[in-house]
C-alpha positions in Angstrom: 16.8 62.1 -110.6 18.9 62.6 -113.7 17.3 64.8 -116.5 16.9 63.0 -119.8 19.0 64.8 -122.4 16.7 63.7 -125.3 13.7 65.6 -123.8 13.0 69.2 -123.0 13.9 70.1 -119.4 10.7 70.8 -117.6 11.2 73.9 -115.4 8.6 75.6 -113.1 9.6 79.1 -112.0 7.6 80.4 -109.0 7.6 84.1 -108.4 6.7 87.4 -110.1 9.9 89.4 -109.8 13.1 90.4 -111.6 15.0 87.2 -110.9 12.2 84.9 -111.9 11.5 86.9 -115.1 15.2 86.9 -116.1 15.7 83.2 -115.5 12.5 82.3 -117.3 13.6 84.5 -120.3 17.1 83.0 -120.5 16.0 79.4 -119.9 13.4 79.7 -122.7 16.0 81.1 -125.0 18.0 77.9 -124.8 15.2 76.0 -126.7 16.0 73.1 -124.3 13.5 74.0 -121.7 9.7 73.8 -121.3 9.2 76.7 -119.0 6.1 77.2 -116.8 6.0 80.5 -115.0 3.9 81.0 -111.9 3.1 84.7 -111.8 0.4 86.1 -109.5 0.4 89.9 -109.5 -0.5 91.2 -112.9 -1.3 87.7 -114.2 -3.7 88.7 -116.9 -1.2 90.9 -118.6 1.7 88.5 -118.4 -0.5 85.6 -119.5 -1.8 87.5 -122.6 1.2 89.6 -123.6 4.2 88.1 -121.8 7.2 90.0 -120.3 9.2 92.8 -121.8 13.0 93.1 -121.5 15.3 95.9 -122.5 18.9 94.5 -122.5 22.2 96.0 -123.6 23.4 92.4 -124.1 20.4 90.6 -125.6 18.5 93.5 -127.2 14.9 94.4 -126.6 12.4 91.5 -126.5 9.0 90.6 -125.4 8.8 86.9 -124.5 6.1 84.7 -123.3 6.9 81.4 -121.4 5.2 78.4 -122.8 2.9 78.3 -119.8 1.9 81.1 -117.5 -0.3 80.2 -114.5 -1.5 81.9 -111.3 -0.5 79.2 -108.8 1.8 76.2 -108.4 -1.3 74.1 -108.1 -2.3 75.2 -111.6 1.2 74.3 -112.9 0.9 70.8 -111.3 -2.3 70.2 -113.1 -0.5 70.2 -116.4 0.7 66.7 -115.8 4.2 65.3 -115.8 7.0 65.8 -113.3 9.1 69.0 -113.3 12.9 68.5 -113.4 13.6 71.8 -111.7 11.5 74.1 -109.6 13.0 77.6 -109.2 11.6 79.2 -106.0 11.9 83.0 -106.3 9.5 84.4 -103.6 10.1 86.5 -100.6 11.2 84.3 -97.7 8.9 85.1 -94.7 9.1 81.9 -92.6 7.2 83.5 -89.7 4.3 84.4 -92.1 3.9 81.3 -94.4 5.5 78.0 -95.1 7.9 78.3 -98.0 7.9 74.5 -98.6 4.1 74.5 -98.9 4.3 77.0 -101.7 6.0 74.5 -104.0 4.8 71.2 -102.6 2.4 70.6 -105.4 5.1 70.8 -108.1 7.8 68.8 -106.4 8.0 65.1 -107.3 9.9 63.0 -104.7 13.2 61.6 -105.8 13.0 63.6 -109.1 12.6 67.3 -108.9 15.5 69.5 -108.1 14.5 72.5 -106.0 16.5 75.7 -106.7 15.8 78.4 -104.1 16.8 82.1 -104.7 18.9 83.1 -101.7 20.2 86.3 -103.1 18.7 88.2 -100.1 18.4 85.5 -97.5 20.4 83.2 -95.3 19.5 79.8 -93.9 16.2 79.1 -95.7 17.5 75.8 -97.3 17.3 73.7 -94.1 13.5 73.7 -93.9 13.2 72.8 -97.6 15.7 69.9 -97.1 13.7 68.6 -94.1 10.4 68.8 -96.0 11.8 67.2 -99.2 14.5 64.8 -97.9 14.7 62.8 -101.2 15.1 65.9 -103.5 18.2 67.9 -104.3 18.0 71.4 -102.9 20.3 74.0 -104.5 20.8 77.6 -103.6 21.1 80.4 -106.1 22.7 83.8 -105.7 22.1 86.3 -108.5 24.6 89.0 -109.6 22.6 89.7 -112.8 22.0 93.4 -113.2 18.3 93.4 -113.7 15.8 96.2 -112.9 12.0 96.2 -112.8 10.5 99.2 -114.6 6.8 98.2 -114.3 4.7 95.2 -113.5 5.9 93.1 -116.4 8.7 95.3 -117.8 12.3 94.8 -117.0 15.7 96.2 -117.9 18.9 94.2 -118.0 22.1 96.3 -117.9 24.6 93.7 -118.8 25.9 91.5 -116.0 24.7 87.9 -116.0 26.5 86.3 -113.1 24.7 83.6 -111.3 26.0 81.1 -108.7 24.4 77.8 -107.8 25.3 75.1 -105.4 24.1 73.2 -102.3 24.3 75.1 -99.0 24.2 71.8 -97.0 25.1 68.2 -97.7 22.2 65.8 -97.7 23.4 62.5 -96.4 20.4 60.8 -98.0 21.5 61.9 -101.5 24.9 61.1 -102.9 27.1 64.2 -103.4 27.6 63.2 -107.1 23.9 63.6 -107.7 23.8 67.0 -106.1 26.8 68.0 -108.3 25.2 66.5 -111.4 22.0 68.5 -111.0 24.0 71.8 -110.3 26.3 71.1 -113.3 23.3 70.4 -115.6 21.5 73.6 -114.6 24.7 75.7 -115.0 25.3 74.2 -118.5 21.7 75.0 -119.5 21.9 78.6 -118.3 25.2 79.1 -119.9 23.7 78.0 -123.2 21.2 80.8 -122.7 24.2 83.2 -122.4 24.0 83.4 -118.6 27.4 83.3 -116.8 26.3 80.6 -114.3 28.9 79.1 -112.1 28.7 76.1 -109.7 30.0 77.3 -106.4 32.2 75.1 -104.2 30.7 76.9 -101.2 27.6 78.9 -102.0 27.7 80.3 -98.4 30.6 82.4 -99.6 28.4 84.2 -102.2 25.5 84.4 -99.7 27.6 86.1 -97.0 29.4 88.4 -99.5 25.9 89.5 -100.6 24.2 89.8 -97.2 26.8 91.0 -94.7 26.3 94.7 -95.6 22.5 94.6 -95.7 22.2 92.7 -92.4 24.5 95.2 -90.7 22.7 98.3 -92.1 19.0 97.6 -92.9 17.7 96.5 -89.5 19.6 99.4 -87.8 18.2 101.9 -90.3 14.6 100.8 -89.4 15.3 100.8 -85.6 16.9 104.3 -85.8 14.2 105.3 -88.4 17.0 106.7 -90.6 16.8 105.2 -94.1 19.9 107.1 -95.4 22.9 105.0 -94.3 25.3 108.0 -94.3 23.0 109.7 -91.8 22.5 106.5 -89.9 26.2 106.1 -88.9 26.1 109.6 -87.5 23.5 108.6 -84.9 24.9 108.0 -81.4 26.3 104.5 -81.2 25.2 103.5 -84.7 28.6 103.3 -86.4 30.0 101.0 -83.7 26.8 98.9 -83.8 27.1 98.4 -87.6 30.8 97.7 -87.4 30.2 95.1 -84.6 27.5 93.3 -86.6 29.8 93.0 -89.6 32.5 91.5 -87.3 30.0 89.0 -85.9 28.9 87.9 -89.3 32.4 87.5 -90.5 33.1 85.2 -87.5 30.0 83.1 -88.3 30.9 82.9 -92.0 34.5 81.7 -91.1 33.0 78.7 -89.4 31.4 77.7 -92.6 34.5 77.8 -94.7 34.2 81.3 -96.0 37.2 83.6 -96.4 37.3 87.3 -97.1 39.9 89.8 -98.3 41.5 91.9 -95.5 39.7 95.0 -96.7 36.3 93.4 -97.2 34.8 95.0 -94.1 36.0 98.5 -95.1 34.8 98.2 -98.7 31.4 96.7 -97.7 30.7 99.5 -95.3 31.9 102.1 -97.8 29.5 100.6 -100.4 26.6 100.7 -98.0 27.2 104.4 -97.3 26.9 105.4 -100.9 23.7 107.3 -101.8 21.0 105.0 -103.1 18.2 105.8 -105.5 15.6 104.4 -103.1 15.4 103.2 -99.5 16.1 99.6 -98.7 13.4 97.1 -99.2 13.3 96.5 -95.4 12.7 100.2 -94.8 10.0 100.3 -97.5 8.3 97.4 -95.8 8.5 99.1 -92.4 7.1 102.4 -93.8 4.3 100.5 -95.5 3.4 98.4 -92.5 4.3 95.2 -94.3 6.1 92.2 -92.7 9.8 92.6 -92.6 12.4 89.9 -93.3 13.4 89.6 -89.6 14.0 85.9 -89.6 16.1 85.7 -92.8 18.2 88.8 -91.9 18.7 88.2 -88.2 17.0 84.9 -87.1 19.0 82.7 -89.5 22.4 84.2 -88.6 21.6 83.6 -84.9 20.8 80.0 -85.6 23.9 79.5 -87.6 26.0 81.2 -84.9 24.5 79.0 -82.1 25.3 75.8 -84.2 28.9 77.0 -84.5 29.1 78.2 -80.9 29.9 81.8 -81.9 28.7 84.7 -79.7 26.7 87.3 -81.6 25.3 89.6 -79.0 24.6 92.5 -81.3 22.7 90.4 -83.8 20.7 88.9 -80.9 19.8 92.4 -79.6 18.8 93.6 -83.1 16.7 90.5 -83.5 14.8 91.1 -80.3 14.1 94.7 -81.0 13.2 94.3 -84.7 11.0 91.2 -84.0 8.9 93.3 -81.6 8.8 96.3 -83.8 7.7 94.2 -86.7 4.7 92.9 -84.8 3.8 96.3 -83.4 4.3 98.1 -86.7 1.8 95.8 -88.6 -0.9 96.5 -86.0 -0.7 100.2 -86.4 -3.3 102.1 -88.5 -2.6 102.3 -92.2 -0.4 105.1 -93.3 -2.0 108.1 -94.9 -1.9 108.8 -98.7 1.5 108.1 -100.2 4.1 110.9 -100.4 5.4 112.2 -103.7 8.5 110.1 -103.2 6.5 107.0 -102.9 4.7 107.8 -106.1 7.9 108.1 -108.1 9.3 105.5 -110.6 9.7 101.9 -109.4 12.8 101.2 -107.4 15.9 100.0 -109.4 16.1 96.3 -108.7 19.8 96.0 -109.5 21.9 93.0 -108.9 25.2 94.8 -109.5 27.8 93.3 -107.2 28.8 94.6 -103.8 32.5 94.9 -103.2 33.9 91.5 -104.1 36.9 90.2 -102.3 38.8 88.4 -105.1 38.3 85.7 -106.3 34.9 85.2 -104.8 32.3 87.4 -106.5 28.9 88.5 -105.3 26.6 91.4 -105.4 24.6 93.8 -103.2 20.9 93.8 -102.5 19.5 93.4 -106.0 16.6 91.9 -107.8 13.7 91.8 -105.5 10.3 90.4 -106.0 7.3 92.4 -106.6 5.9 94.1 -103.5 2.5 93.3 -102.3 1.2 90.4 -100.3 3.6 87.4 -100.1 3.0 85.4 -103.2 1.9 81.8 -102.6 3.1 80.8 -106.0 
């Protein structure tokens, strides 16, 4: 499973979004990687002209990965095993099988699967079960990247990335998991990305997700996208506060520790005015599938495994799961409002309040909206 130092590292990046674009850019900049980018939406433009970045740190550049393909199956047809597969697509386990998306580009006992968990919890287990002989690592991005257009991005400066295994695979020696994480971090660092190997990637995942899990489902159920208005609704502030407490208890069972003022600072950050509604609320308004399982279903499963009571999360899950199904069956919304026709949402990865010394960030780089990308 070790990557040969004398050869280019073969990397397949799956997903057409800010994280996949940024990682492809920086990996190619190392001159040590043979990058294949799977990009579905706007494929023709990216295939012909590449991707544009405006960066305060790296300057302005249009780059084109060595290979740009529409599907993972097209990538697999190039021949040769990939050393790393970076999976950067929206996690909707109730809509499609995430493992099936990358199955064609994963070579047993060789390919290391790196899954973007910047906005999810608990998606690794399914991949580990499907690919028991492959190392599965999680990634949490704090890179400050925004999407300006279909293939145009802006990088504001931060380059923090964390990688590490969410679970220990008894079938794979811990040393091999560590070697694959270290090799990836070294490669990204050579591309001027501040990539760290996390001792407990769950720490960064919870720091990143506790605020969004507490606020975004509630904002949909209360039909109040502005969080400062949301907490003024009857019972909403107590609900949000209780959900944060439940998540902190679940996280503690997984070796996570938080500063005493983490809850206060997280809620304060979520109440600040935002340039756009949350992705979950945008999906709700557009009748698209919402990330119910990764926001609420996964914390419930983790809580049950740890024998932690999470009644508020369970209630939110039941209500939002039902609303998600009903909402998608409703007639299509009328013509978009002037707000919807405005500039693309800032897809920032700037960090949420970070309890020292463990850093993380708030809801950030998100993949392109539209149908879930199969590759």
